[in-house]
N, C-alpha and C positions, 0 to 999 in steps of 0.2 A: 208415883210409880212404886216406891217402897211400900206404900200402904196396900196396893193391890197384890204385890208379891207376898206380903205377909198374911193375906186373906186366903184361907184354905178353900172357901167356897168359890172365890174368883179363879183360883188355880184349877179347881175341879171343873168349872164351867168352860175354861179354855181347853182343858185336856180331854174333856168328854167327847167332842166330835171326832178327834183323832183316834181315841180309844175305840169308839163305836165302829169307825171305818176299818181299823185294824182287825177288830173282832170279826167283822163281816167278811173281809177279804182273806184273812189268814186263819184265824182261830176256828171259825165255823167249818171251813172245808177240812181242816185237820181232824176235828171232832167227828165229822160225818164220815171221813175215811176210816177212822178207828172203829166207829160203830158198824159200818158196812163190811169191814174186814171179817166180821164174825158171821157173815151170811154167804150162802151160795146165791149169787145175784147176777142177772144178765143185764142190769142197768135200766130195765124197763118195769118189770113186775115188782112185787113186794119182796121177793127173796125168801129163802128158807134158812133159818138159823142152823148153823153147823158148828158152833163153838170155835175151838182152836184148830179145826181141820185145815183151814187155809194156811195157817202158820206151819202146821206139821208138813203139809205138802210143799211149802216153800223151802224148808230145810232139806227136803229130799230132792228138790229140783236141781238137776245138774247145771242149769243156767245161772244159779245163784253163785256158784264158785267162779264161773267165767266172768260174771258181772262184777263181783268183788275184785277179782284180779285186774280186770280192765280199768275199773275205777281207781284202784291203787296206782297203776301205771300212769293213767291220765293225770292224777293228782301230783305224782312225782315229777312228771315232765313240766307241769305248770309251776311247781315250786322252784325247780332248778332254773328254768328259762325265765319266767316272769319275775321272780323275786331275786334270784342270783344275778342275772344279767341286768334286771331293772335297777338293782342297787348300784351296780357299777356305773351305769349310764346316768343315774340320778346324782351320784357323787361327782361325775365329770361335769354335768350341766350346772351343778351348784357352785362350781369354781368360777369366780368372776373373771379369771384370767383367760378362760376359754372363749375364743371368738365364735360367733354364730350360735350362741347358746339358744336364742329364741327360735331360730330355724330348726335346730335339733329337737327342741321340746315339741314344736308343732308336728314335725315329721314323725316322732315316736307315737303321737296320739292319733294320727290320721287313720290307721287301720281300725281303731275302735269305733269310729263313726260310720264305717262302711257296713253295708248289709252283710249278714252272715252268709246268705245265699251267694252273693257276688264273690266273697272271699273263698268260699268252698269251691265254686266253679273255677276260680283262678288257680287254686292249688290242685284241683283235679288235672288241669292242663299241665301244671308244673311237674306233677308226679307221673304223667303219661309214660309208660314203659318204652315207647318207641321214639317219640319226639319230645319228651318232657325235658325241662331245663335241668333237673337234678341229674338224670343219667347223662345228658350232654356235657355237664360240667365234669363228671368223672372221665369222660372221653377226652376232653380238652386238656386235663392235667395228666393224661396217660395212665389212668388207673382202670384196669380191665374189670370193671364192676358194673353190673346192671341189675336192677331190682324192679319187680312189680310191686310198687310201694303200697298200693291200695288193695291188692288181692293176695298178698302174702300173709298167712296167719301169724308169722313171727314178727313182722315189722309194721303191719297196717295200723295197729292201735297207737303205736308211737308216732307214725306219720300223721294220723288224724289229730292226736293230742298236740303235736307241734303246730298245726294250723290254728287251733284255739289259743295256744300260748303266744303265737306270733300276733294274732289279731288283738288280743286283750292285754298284751304286755304294757301298752301305753297307759292303761287304767292303773295297773300296779305301779308303773313308773311315776305317775302323778301323785299317788299316795306316798310313795317313798321320798319323792322330791319335796313334798310338803313337810314330811317328817324331818328331813335334813335341814330345811330352812327354818324350822321352829327351834333348832338348837342354837344358842348364842355363839356367834363366830369367835368371841373372845376365848372360848375354851380351846378351840383348835389353835388359835394364834398363840396362846400361852404355851401349849405343848410344843409348838414349833420353835418358839423362843428358847425353850428348855432343851432343845437339841433333837427333838423328834421330827421325823420326816412327815410330810403331809399325809401320805397313805398310812403311815404308822399312827398318826394322830386320829385319823378316821377309824382305824381298827380298834384303838384303845378308848376313844371318846365318843365319836359320832355313832358308830354302830351299836355299842352298848346302850346309849341313851335313846335309841330308836326302838327299844324293846316293845313298846305298846303298838307302834306302827307295824313292826314285823308280826306281832301277834294277830292283828286284824288282817294283814295281807295273807298270812298262812291260813286263817280260817276261810277267807274268800277262795284261795287257790284249792285247798283240800276239799271243801264242800262242793266247789264247782267241778272238780275232777270226779268226785263220787257220783254227782248227779248229771254228768255230761250226757248230751243226747243229740242236739241239732246237727253237729258235724257228722256223727255216725249215720244219721238218717239221710242227709243230703249226699254224702260222699260214697257210702258203701251199702246203705240200707241195712246196716247191722252185720253185713257179711264180710268175707265169704262165709256162708252158712250162718252160724251164730257166734263167730269168733270175736266180733266187736260189740257184743251186747253189753250194756250197763244196766244198773237197776232201773234207771228211767226208761231205757228201751224195753226192758221187761214189762214195765207198767203199760207202755204204749202197745206192745204186742198183745198182751192178755186182755186189755180193755177194748181196743179198737179192731183187733183182728180176730180174736177168739171169743170176745164178748163175755169174758169171765171177770166182771167188774168187782166182784167180791174178792177174788184172788188178787186182782190188780191193786185193790185197796190195801190188802195185807202187805204187798210189796212196797206200797207207798209208805205205810207206817214203819216198815223196816228201814226204808231209806231215811225217813225223818229221824229215827232212833240212831242210825249210824252217824248221821250228820251232827246230831246233838252230842253224841259220845265224842266225836272228833273235836268238837268245839270245847267240851269240858276238859279233855286231855290237853289241848293247846293252852287253855287258860291256866291250868295247873302248872304246866311247864314254864309259863311266863309269869307266874305269880311272884310278885315282889312288891316292896314298898314303893309308893308313888314318889318319883323324884321331882324336886322343885328347884328352880333356878333363883 
């Protein structure tokens, strides 16, 4: 086995199929989108080269500011709910003294395996302004507050983002739980022996040692928020009006409703650039020497 791992040709032979598949599925579409973004193209004909006109039009498009704002709000909700709450739940489930930990872990992950359409329809009923569970709960606790959760321009994007955060919190939870279990328990036990509380030990030891896990979870949450699409499409169709548009919804509208594929490709390239920029910033924020045990 050591002989094969030391053979560069063997490594290349094993890596080549995956590299070709990745290039076909990911790299080629990105290159094609970049190329087509310089054309006025309807998706069928040859297209007309127009240089940077699509990008100039993009930065004049009022939907860009709306989409960036909604993407930022969506990402913030995912970070707070999925990573914040997910970390607390992962720490609880990692405690061997907690009874029913296996049931809790399965319960947290169940929404992840559900269909997005099913989850969205469920939450449309929950958000119903007349008979929805959310407004009913306010009535039960005596709070005179009612809201049209999916038609209010002020709160609809937060309500939709919460649906995504609720459904996929179990995915982030599983990553965070694995990160916690990878840290030797002796570290926390030693801190407790020295007089630190369990939560204090987690704050000073467990969480700092999970930097790499948090980095990956942040990248997933922020890029997922920037490129959110399915929940908007199913729950509000991007409305009311265009208040719930994101960059991905812009691509969908211009490509499949207005048949401006060249312009849609320009938005796609911008989305990829924003996601890569966010990834680079997060990597720099978490840059540190690798810790070993």
